[in-house]
GUSE-290682 format. One record per residue (C-alpha): residue in one letter; chain; x, y, z. Coordinates in steps of 0.001 Angstrom, whole numbers, plus 500000, padded with zeros to 6 digits. Each point is the difference from the previous one (the first is absolute). Layout:
A,A,X,Y,Z;
...
//
This chain:
M,A,667276,471218,476266;
N,A,496636,501590,499375;
F,A,499400,503644,500938;
R,A,497004,502233,499301;
Y,A,498329,503154,501200;
I,A,496283,499953,500818;
K,A,497875,503129,499692;
C,A,497573,501135,502684;
T,A,496347,499338,499260;
N,A,498882,502942,502135;
T,A,501501,503458,499836;
N,A,501112,500888,503510;
Q,A,502496,502115,501871;
L,A,501990,497098,501405;
V,A,501197,497469,497421;
Q,A,501731,500836,496718;
N,A,500221,496393,498819;
F,A,500918,496467,501038;
F,A,502682,497603,498830;
E,A,500257,496230,499943;
L,A,503282,498114,499733;
T,A,500472,496252,499748;
V,A,503596,498770,500101;
D,A,500428,496397,498906;
Q,A,502875,497570,500446;
S,A,501613,501026,496703;
S,A,500595,503518,501396;
I,A,501599,498761,503234;
P,A,502296,501140,501495;
L,A,498716,503528,499443;
K,A,501971,503151,500685;
S,A,498883,503314,498558;
K,A,500027,503688,500689;
V,A,496653,501735,500399;
I,A,499602,503673,499133;
P,A,497813,501896,502483;
T,A,496783,501203,498351;
A,A,499316,503096,502145;
Q,A,497245,498002,501715;
S,A,499513,498171,503263;
H,A,498821,496391,499848;
I,A,498508,497117,501886;
I,A,501164,496711,498539;
Y,A,499147,496377,500678;
T,A,502402,497118,499465;
N,A,499147,496354,500632;
T,A,503661,499023,500490;
P,A,502764,501917,501810;
I,A,502101,502262,497792;
Q,A,502939,502174,500934;
T,A,500310,503696,499254;
E,A,502960,502295,500549;
C,A,499033,503662,500337;
N,A,502369,502785,501015;
K,A,502543,497455,501307;
V,A,497400,498262,502185;
T,A,498830,496432,499286;
Y,A,496337,499092,500466;
N,A,498438,496543,499874;
S,A,496513,500540,498627;
N,A,497098,497571,500201;
G,A,496236,500475,500082;
L,A,498739,503603,500007;
V,A,502759,502590,500049;
V,A,499964,503805,499810;
L,A,502609,501587,497738;
G,A,500552,503661,500712;
Q,A,501412,502425,497455;
S,A,503530,499314,498794;
Y,A,502283,502505,498334;
K,A,502453,497457,498625;
S,A,499682,496588,498403;
Y,A,499867,496970,502234;
V,A,500794,496344,499379;
V,A,497603,497045,500057;
K,A,501331,496471,500502;
A,A,498127,496713,499909;
T,A,501206,496399,500168;
N,A,496575,498380,499586;
P,A,497064,500587,497647;
Y,A,497463,502466,501394;
F,A,496794,501927,499361;
N,A,500011,503738,500608;
F,A,497022,502371,499906;
G,A,500393,503725,500541;
I,A,497786,502990,500738;
N,A,501529,503162,498541;
F,A,498630,502984,501896;
H,A,499609,503613,498996;
P,A,502876,501903,501654;
T,A,497912,501360,502912;
A,A,497705,496972,500419;
L,A,501951,498184,502702;
Y,A,500012,503149,502131;
K,A,496237,500348,499568;
I,A,499506,496382,501069;
L,A,502509,499706,502832;
K,A,499765,503608,501213;
T,A,503659,499995,500962;
D,A,503224,501637,498816;
I,A,500902,497979,496889;
S,A,503642,501122,500081;
K,A,500427,497438,502808;
L,A,499500,497312,497326;
T,A,502380,501444,497398;
D,A,502477,497334,498822;
K,A,498333,497400,502226;
H,A,498200,496712,499285;
V,A,497900,499162,503064;
S,A,497327,497395,500736;
L,A,496547,501584,499780;
S,A,498954,498333,503264;
E,A,502719,501987,501823;
I,A,498774,503313,498607;
D,A,496205,499804,499966;
N,A,498240,496897,501291;
K,A,496579,501284,498887;
L,A,501119,500284,496378;
Y,A,501787,496652,500252;
T,A,496794,498360,501276;
L,A,498072,501586,497151;
L,A,502336,498801,497238;
S,A,501582,496744,501153;
P,A,496886,497742,499645;
I,A,499785,500897,496294;
F,A,503241,498171,499264;
K,A,498580,496771,501407;
E,A,497241,499961,497364;
N,A,502318,498753,497208;
L,A,499114,502941,497764;
K,A,502348,501438,497407;
G,A,500071,502720,497365;
T,A,497031,502310,499561;
A,A,497833,498057,502449;
L,A,502583,500523,502755;
A,A,500361,503690,499129;
K,A,496227,500521,500183;
R,A,499798,498347,503427;
I,A,502770,502253,501299;
E,A,498302,503093,498585;
N,A,496725,499050,501673;
Q,A,501722,499531,503345;
L,A,501896,503282,499765;
Q,A,496724,501846,499427;
K,A,499064,499102,503582;
L,A,502814,502127,501389;
E,A,499602,503442,501487;
V,A,502350,502188,497989;
Y,A,501529,503096,501605;
E,A,500155,503165,497927;
S,A,500938,503578,500786;
K,A,500955,503192,498189;
N,A,503621,498798,500099;
T,A,499281,496608,498396;
K,A,498014,501830,497314;
L,A,502915,502373,499472;
V,A,502459,497146,499515;
D,A,497568,498142,497724;
E,A,499657,503063,497775;
A,A,503774,500480,499913;
V,A,500458,496347,499009;
K,A,497485,500438,497158;
V,A,502118,502847,498639;
I,A,503178,497909,500257;
Y,A,498282,497131,498160;
K,A,498717,502319,497272;
K,A,503485,501451,499524;
E,A,501556,496475,500061;
G,A,502368,501238,502685;
K,A,501264,502817,497780;
I,A,499444,502647,502671;
N,A,501983,501298,502961;
V,A,498967,500994,503511;
E,A,500197,503721,499216;
E,A,497527,499581,497123;
L,A,497749,497951,502244;
L,A,499956,502773,502606;
K,A,498832,502489,497363;
I,A,496932,497828,499473;
F,A,499426,499404,503710;
P,A,500778,503228,501887;
I,A,501260,498465,503231;
S,A,503400,499900,501645;
Q,A,502570,497494,498819;
K,A,500373,498753,503566;
H,A,496278,499251,500294;
L,A,499994,498129,496683;
E,A,503032,497946,501036;
V,A,498517,499098,503403;
Q,A,496681,498905,498487;
F,A,501607,497982,497182;
K,A,502290,498175,502391;
K,A,497210,499255,502481;
T,A,497358,498884,497492;
I,A,502179,498430,497280;
G,A,503305,499190,501675;
L,A,502214,502065,497686;
T,A,500707,503714,499654;
P,A,498511,501664,496893;
L,A,503464,500257,498423;
K,A,500669,496283,500426;
F,A,496510,499066,498816;
I,A,500369,502123,496856;
K,A,503461,498650,499158;
L,A,498899,496418,500555;
Y,A,496820,500364,497944;
K,A,501901,501583,497110;
F,A,502585,497230,500000;
L,A,497291,497329,500223;
S,A,498092,501576,497095;
L,A,503147,499981,497873;
M,A,500750,496360,500796;
K,A,496437,498932,499162;
Q,A,500256,501728,496639;
Y,A,503371,498358,499348;
E,A,498849,496484,500914;
A,A,496894,500484,497822;
K,A,502373,500909,497146;
K,A,498233,503321,499484;
A,A,503274,501815,499275;
S,A,503760,499718,500240;
I,A,501730,500822,503250;
S,A,501561,503161,498503;
E,A,496552,501195,498835;
L,A,498547,499315,503440;
I,A,502819,501829,501783;
D,A,499155,503046,497891;
Y,A,496217,499619,500412;
Y,A,500216,499724,503784;
A,A,502150,503126,500145;
Y,A,503174,498544,501442;
Y,A,502717,502593,499498;
D,A,502371,497525,498413;
L,A,501086,496364,500038;
S,A,502112,500438,503136;
H,A,496989,501364,501909;
F,A,497930,496995,498923;
T,A,502847,497621,500903;
K,A,500198,501530,503469;
D,A,496269,499464,500565;
F,A,500175,496491,498557;
K,A,502743,499000,502426;
L,A,498010,501580,502842;
F,A,496806,498064,499271;
M,A,501426,496761,498609;
N,A,503361,499708,501772;
Q,A,501706,499106,496733;
K,A,501270,501670,496833;
P,A,497531,500445,497130;
S,A,502386,498157,497672;
D,A,499965,496939,502270;
Y,A,496203,500010,500203;
F,A,499322,500497,496288;
K,A,502313,497204,498881;
S,A,498510,497474,502434;
E,A,496791,497961,499822;
N,A,497321,501268,502366;
I,A,497007,497682,499585;
F,A,498416,500848,503337;
L,A,500347,503756,499531;
N,A,498803,499833,496397;
N,A,496696,498637,501298;
Y,A,499920,502172,503116;
L,A,500400,503208,497971;
K,A,497267,499234,497483;
L,A,497854,503020,499173;
//
């Protein structure tokens, strides 16, 4: 198995980064949990793989849109495959598709079913036998051709997300509303429509993800990270861990997680 993240060559408001995954015969059969990254994605696979998200099974092949997920989901593969992913800024898919992104939450849907124009723009690239940085650059160039929708509400959510990133998720909705003097209802409606999650869920997920990245990078012990990320106590962290990972922390930490170790690289 070979996994890597690829940085954007152009700073833009759509893509945060790309990833490339090659699974060889030695890693088959593959079954692994995937932690949601508080992003939406478009992924390409050259061989069908199976995903189980929120108790629904999807058979993914070709270009697929992954909406936001609040809990981990499971990837299964019985054959070697190549996987390339576009990791979008939280509001990017809304700006591209101009539709309520909450309709895609916890769903993995073929891009051709959602937006044929975008599918037509991207699908020929994957017939050019490109990989790595060259493939990422081609995708970036194509995405620059899109008309991107923006409004005062998308700008509001973008600014709120910047604050959440800066705080590493160590902020609550009440503190956010002191920075952005709007009603809680308005913030919730705009987050759900443009990102797919409420601000509370987005904050909790991003904080948990930040902690797990630090742990997998061996930046600190789990007890130090629980304190740093302002969990009240171990039981509070355990509750969140079970929520996001659907297993006990003790079971996760004593097991080998090769896929996740790569996936959570800083």
